[in-house]
C-alpha positions in Angstrom: -34.1 -14.3 13.0 -30.4 -13.4 12.8 -29.4 -10.2 14.5 -27.5 -7.7 12.4 -23.9 -7.5 13.5 -23.0 -4.1 15.0 -19.6 -2.7 14.3 -18.1 -0.5 17.0 -15.9 2.1 15.3 -13.3 4.0 17.4 -14.0 7.7 17.4 -10.9 9.3 15.9 -9.4 12.7 15.0 -6.9 13.3 12.2 -4.0 15.8 12.5 -1.7 17.2 9.8 0.5 20.2 9.0 0.9 22.6 6.0 4.6 23.3 5.5 6.8 24.8 2.7 7.1 21.3 1.2 3.4 20.3 1.7 0.8 22.7 0.4 -2.8 22.8 1.8 -4.3 21.0 -1.2 -1.7 18.2 -0.9 -2.4 17.9 2.8 -6.2 17.5 2.1 -5.3 14.6 -0.3 -3.2 12.9 2.3 -5.8 13.4 5.0 -8.5 11.9 2.7 -6.2 8.8 2.3 -5.6 8.7 6.0 -9.4 8.7 6.6 -9.7 5.7 4.3 -6.9 4.0 6.2 -8.6 4.8 9.5 -11.9 3.3 8.2 -10.0 0.2 7.0 -8.5 -0.2 10.5 -11.9 0.2 12.2 -12.1 3.9 13.1 -14.6 6.7 12.4 -13.1 10.1 11.7 -15.0 12.8 13.6 -12.9 15.8 12.9 -9.6 17.0 11.2 -7.1 19.5 12.6 -4.2 21.1 10.8 -1.8 24.0 11.2 0.4 26.1 9.0 4.0 25.8 10.2 7.5 26.3 8.7 8.4 22.9 10.1 6.7 20.6 12.6 7.5 21.3 16.3 10.2 18.9 17.4 8.5 18.4 20.9 4.8 18.3 20.1 4.6 18.3 16.3 2.0 21.2 16.4 2.1 24.5 18.4 0.9 24.5 22.0 -2.2 26.5 21.2 -3.4 24.0 18.6 -2.5 21.1 20.9 -4.7 22.7 23.7 -7.5 23.0 21.1 -7.2 19.3 20.2 -7.1 18.3 23.9 -10.3 20.3 24.6 -12.1 18.6 21.6 -10.9 15.1 22.6 -12.1 15.6 26.2 -15.5 17.1 25.2 -16.3 14.5 22.5 -15.0 11.3 24.1 -12.4 10.8 21.3 -10.4 7.6 21.9 -7.7 7.9 19.2 -5.7 10.8 17.6 -3.9 9.9 14.4 -1.1 12.1 12.9 -0.5 12.1 9.1 3.3 12.0 9.5 5.6 9.7 11.4 6.2 11.0 14.9 9.5 10.6 16.6 9.5 8.6 19.9 9.8 11.8 22.0 7.0 13.5 20.1 4.7 10.5 20.6 5.6 10.4 24.4 4.9 14.2 24.8 1.7 14.2 22.8 0.3 11.2 24.7 0.9 13.0 28.0 -0.8 16.2 26.7 -3.9 14.6 25.1 -4.3 11.8 27.6 -5.6 9.4 24.9 -4.2 6.9 22.3 -1.8 8.6 19.8 -0.9 7.0 16.5 1.0 8.1 13.4 0.5 7.1 9.8 3.2 4.4 10.1 1.6 2.8 13.2 -1.8 2.8 11.5 -0.5 1.1 8.3 1.3 -1.5 10.5 -2.0 -2.2 12.4 -3.9 -2.7 9.1 -1.2 -5.1 7.9 -1.4 -7.0 11.2 -5.2 -7.4 10.7 -4.8 -8.5 7.1 -1.9 -11.0 7.5 -3.2 -14.5 6.9 -0.2 -16.7 6.2 2.7 -17.4 8.5 5.0 -15.6 6.1 2.9 -12.4 6.1 2.5 -12.5 9.9 6.3 -12.9 10.3 7.0 -9.9 8.0 4.5 -7.7 9.8 5.7 -8.7 13.2 9.3 -7.8 12.2 8.2 -4.4 11.0 6.2 -3.8 14.2 9.2 -4.8 16.4 11.5 -2.4 14.4 9.0 0.4 14.9 8.5 -0.4 18.6 12.2 -0.7 19.6 13.0 3.1 19.9 9.5 3.8 21.4 9.7 1.4 24.4 10.7 4.0 27.0 7.5 6.0 26.5 5.1 3.0 26.7 5.3 1.9 30.3 6.5 4.0 33.2 7.4 0.9 35.3 10.1 0.1 32.7 12.4 2.9 34.1 12.6 1.3 37.5 15.5 -0.9 38.7 14.5 -4.6 39.3 14.6 -5.4 43.0 14.1 -8.3 45.4 16.0 -11.3 46.6 18.8 -12.3 44.3 18.2 -9.4 42.0 20.1 -6.6 43.9 23.3 -5.2 42.6 24.3 -3.5 39.3 21.8 -5.6 37.2 19.9 -3.9 34.3 16.8 -1.8 34.2 13.6 -3.3 33.0 13.7 -1.0 29.9 17.1 -2.5 28.9 15.7 -6.0 29.5 12.7 -5.3 27.3 14.9 -3.8 24.6 17.0 -6.9 24.6 13.9 -9.1 24.3 12.7 -7.0 21.3 16.2 -7.2 19.7 16.3 -10.9 20.2 12.9 -11.2 18.6 14.0 -9.1 15.6 17.0 -11.4 15.1 14.7 -14.5 15.3 12.2 -13.1 12.8 14.9 -12.2 10.4 16.3 -15.8 10.5 12.7 -17.1 10.0 12.2 -14.9 7.0 15.6 -16.1 5.5 14.4 -19.7 5.9 11.0 -19.0 4.2 12.8 -17.0 1.5 14.9 -20.1 0.6 11.8 -22.2 0.4 10.1 -19.7 -1.8 13.1 -19.3 -4.1 13.0 -23.1 -4.5 9.3 -22.9 -5.4 10.0 -20.2 -8.0 12.9 -22.3 -9.5 10.5 -25.3 -9.8 8.2 -23.3 -12.0 10.6 -23.8 -14.8 11.1 -21.3 -17.6 7.4 -20.2 -18.0 6.9 -16.5 -18.6 6.1 -14.6 -15.4 3.7 -11.6 -15.3 3.2 -9.5 -12.2 0.4 -7.1 -11.3 1.8 -4.1 -9.5 0.1 -0.8 -8.5 -1.2 1.4 -5.7 -3.4 -0.2 -3.1 -7.1 -0.5 -3.9 -6.8 0.0 -7.7 -8.4 -3.4 -8.6 -5.4 -5.7 -9.0 -7.1 -8.6 -7.3 -10.3 -8.1 -9.3 -8.3 -8.1 -12.5 -6.5 -11.3 -11.3 -9.8 -13.0 -10.7 -11.1 -12.1 -14.2 -8.0 -13.2 -16.1 -7.3 -16.4 -14.1 -10.9 -17.3 -13.3 -9.8 -17.8 -9.7 -11.2 -16.4 -6.4 -8.6 -14.1 -4.8 -10.0 -12.1 -1.9 -11.4 -8.8 -3.0 -12.6 -5.9 -0.9 -13.0 -2.1 -1.3 -10.5 -1.4 1.4 -6.8 -0.6 1.5 -4.4 -3.6 1.6 -7.0 -6.3 1.0 -4.1 -8.4 -0.4 -0.9 -8.9 1.6 0.2 -12.4 0.4 1.4 -12.8 -3.2 -0.9 -15.1 -5.1 0.4 -16.9 -8.2 -1.9 -18.5 -10.8 -1.3 -20.3 -14.1 -3.2 -18.5 -16.8 -3.8 -19.6 -20.4 -4.9 -17.2 -23.2 -5.7 -19.2 -26.3 -3.2 -22.0 -25.8 -0.4 -19.9 -24.4 0.4 -20.5 -20.7 2.1 -18.1 -18.3 2.2 -17.4 -14.6 0.4 -14.3 -13.2 1.1 -13.0 -9.6 -0.9 -10.5 -7.6 1.3 -8.6 -5.2 0.8 -6.3 -2.2 -0.3 -2.8 -3.1 1.9 0.3 -2.5 1.0 3.5 -0.8 2.4 7.0 -0.4 4.6 7.5 2.7 5.0 3.8 3.0 6.7 3.0 6.3 10.4 2.2 5.8 10.1 -0.8 8.1 7.4 -2.3 5.8 9.5 -1.7 2.7 12.4 -3.6 4.3 10.4 -6.5 5.7 8.3 -6.9 2.5 11.2 -6.7 0.1 11.2 -10.5 0.0 7.5 -10.6 -1.0 8.4 -8.3 -3.9 10.8 -10.9 -5.3 7.8 -12.0 -7.5 8.1 -8.5 -9.0 11.9 -8.6 -9.3 11.7 -12.0 -11.1 8.8 -11.1 -13.4 9.4 -10.9 -17.2 6.5 -8.4 -17.7 4.8 -5.9 -15.3 1.1 -4.9 -15.6 1.0 -1.6 -13.7 -2.6 -1.2 -12.7 -3.9 2.4 -12.2 -7.3 3.5 -10.8 -8.0 6.3 -13.3 -11.1 7.3 -11.5 -9.0 8.4 -8.5 -8.3 12.2 -8.7 -4.6 11.7 -7.6 -3.8 8.8 -9.9 -0.7 10.5 -11.4 0.7 10.8 -7.8 -0.1 7.1 -7.3 1.9 6.2 -10.5 4.8 8.2 -9.2 4.7 6.5 -5.8 4.7 3.0 -7.5 7.5 3.9 -9.8 9.6 5.1 -6.9 9.1 1.7 -5.1 9.9 -0.2 -8.3 13.1 1.9 -8.5 13.9 1.0 -4.8 13.6 -2.7 -5.6 15.5 -2.3 -8.9 12.6 -3.3 -11.1 11.9 0.0 -12.9 13.5 -1.1 -16.3 11.2 -4.2 -16.9 8.8 -4.3 -19.9 5.6 -2.6 -18.5 2.0 -2.3 -19.7 0.0 0.5 -18.0 -3.5 -0.7 -17.3 -5.9 2.2 -16.6 -8.7 0.5 -14.7 -12.1 1.6 -13.4 -13.0 3.6 -16.6 -16.6 2.9 -15.7 -16.2 5.0 -12.5 -14.3 7.8 -14.2 -15.9 11.2 -13.9 -14.5 14.6 -14.9 -15.4 18.1 -13.8 -17.3 20.2 -16.4 -17.2 24.0 -17.1 -20.4 25.7 -18.2 -20.2 27.5 -21.6 -20.9 30.9 -20.0 -18.3 30.3 -17.3 -15.3 32.5 -18.3 -13.6 32.5 -14.9 -12.9 28.8 -14.3 -9.5 27.6 -15.7 -9.4 24.2 -17.3 -7.2 21.7 -15.4 -6.5 18.0 -15.7 -9.5 17.4 -13.5 -11.7 18.6 -16.4 -10.1 16.1 -18.9 -12.3 13.5 -20.5 -10.8 10.0 -21.1 -10.2 10.9 -24.7 -8.3 14.0 -23.7 -6.2 12.0 -21.2 -5.2 9.7 -24.1 -3.7 12.6 -26.0 -1.5 13.6 -23.1 1.7 11.9 -21.9 -0.2 8.6 -22.2 0.0 8.8 -26.0 3.8 8.7 -25.9 3.7 5.3 -24.3 2.5 3.6 -27.5 -0.9 2.1 -28.3 -0.1 -1.3 -26.8 1.5 0.0 -23.6 -1.5 2.0 -22.3 -4.8 0.1 -22.0 -8.1 1.5 -20.7 -10.4 -1.1 -19.1 -13.0 -1.9 -16.5 -12.1 -5.2 -14.8 -15.4 -5.4 -13.0 -17.5 -4.9 -16.2 -15.0 -6.6 -18.5 -15.0 -3.5 -20.7 -12.3 -3.4 -23.4 -11.2 -6.8 -22.0 -10.7 -8.5 -25.4 -8.1 -5.8 -26.3 -6.4 -6.3 -23.0 -6.2 -10.1 -23.5 -4.8 -9.5 -27.1 -2.0 -7.2 -25.9 -1.0 -9.4 -23.0 -1.0 -12.5 -25.3 1.2 -10.7 -27.9 3.7 -9.5 -25.2 3.9 -12.8 -23.5 4.3 -14.7 -26.8 7.1 -12.3 -27.7 9.0 -13.2 -24.5 8.1 -16.9 -24.8 9.4 -17.2 -28.4 12.8 -15.5 -27.5 13.1 -18.2 -24.8 11.9 -21.1 -26.9 12.4 -20.2 -30.6 11.3 -23.7 -31.8 7.8 -23.1 -30.2 6.9 -20.2 -32.4 4.7 -22.2 -34.7 2.6 -23.4 -31.7 1.3 -19.8 -30.9 -0.3 -18.0 -33.9 -1.3 -14.3 -33.9 -4.1 -13.5 -31.5 -6.7 -12.9 -34.3 -6.1 -16.4 -35.6 -6.7 -18.3 -32.3 -10.1 -19.5 -31.3 -10.9 -18.2 -27.7 -13.0 -20.1 -25.3 
């Protein structure tokens, strides 16, 4: 009989701050997301700590009293890792590690760790390693105390260089090497893209864990890896899809996230070339998530960063099967109605109605709900682009209602 595999989760504590620019409700949303990130990385959240401050303490992020409270809790409960919701400066990380006497990570470090776990191909591994090296470089001095000492011994006396300088030089050389490697792979990938000819390209974009890979599998009848965890997909997958008799290329890209580390945005910009070169974007949104409007904003910001915000876009509101809204009892006169109380029909009457009937679709990829409408809209949009590129092909592709689907 096979023994059940036991997973050892690291006991972790989450830490955040409420500031003038980040309200308590917003912090709770961020910490919920940070807890999901921690679970994805292999950690179990035991407790959350937060403090109200005008701005984070430049030395220890939180005040000394709160840091003492966290230290006591860490000591008494055998906590192995403390994770901060915001990016810590190198000096903050060094000071906090001394105070708490345990492993200290920030949101950036955690996301980099998940990316390192998920990277399968040589290209993804190179991009993640580049981001890790760029993150590590300013933090070297706080990592090993022996690095501050001067090298000694026969043949090594004299001005020389300290070990910290040697290590920095090694990391800088590694960064230069990885950048060259990425340039070489970029050239190869641009050749691959040019070899695809003038076929219409459609790219799936969206927040992480909204169901892009599930949708990809359903449309293209392929088997892209799917898991209910953040960043299940790192490598761009491209598949040829045929609706009716109209062929086009569909690519599944890496998911976005709020407070995405700048190092990752830089190193993954080349992966997002699939988005840059796409003719049509399918912006997938998990409508069952309470913060889906924030997710849309985050994705739009990254699309703006990579200069892809003006492309034709269809908003695909996925997971309608999991959507649940809050209800107000008839005799409840105190509770004020908010967007959290909206039904799907009420959402459709909001800003979504201004996008046009064919630019906002409501589906469930896992249950194939409203899937025929989705295929029709994608077919018509792709046909429109294809016909402008090949006007003499127009007679080959009739209206969707006139084609016989398999």
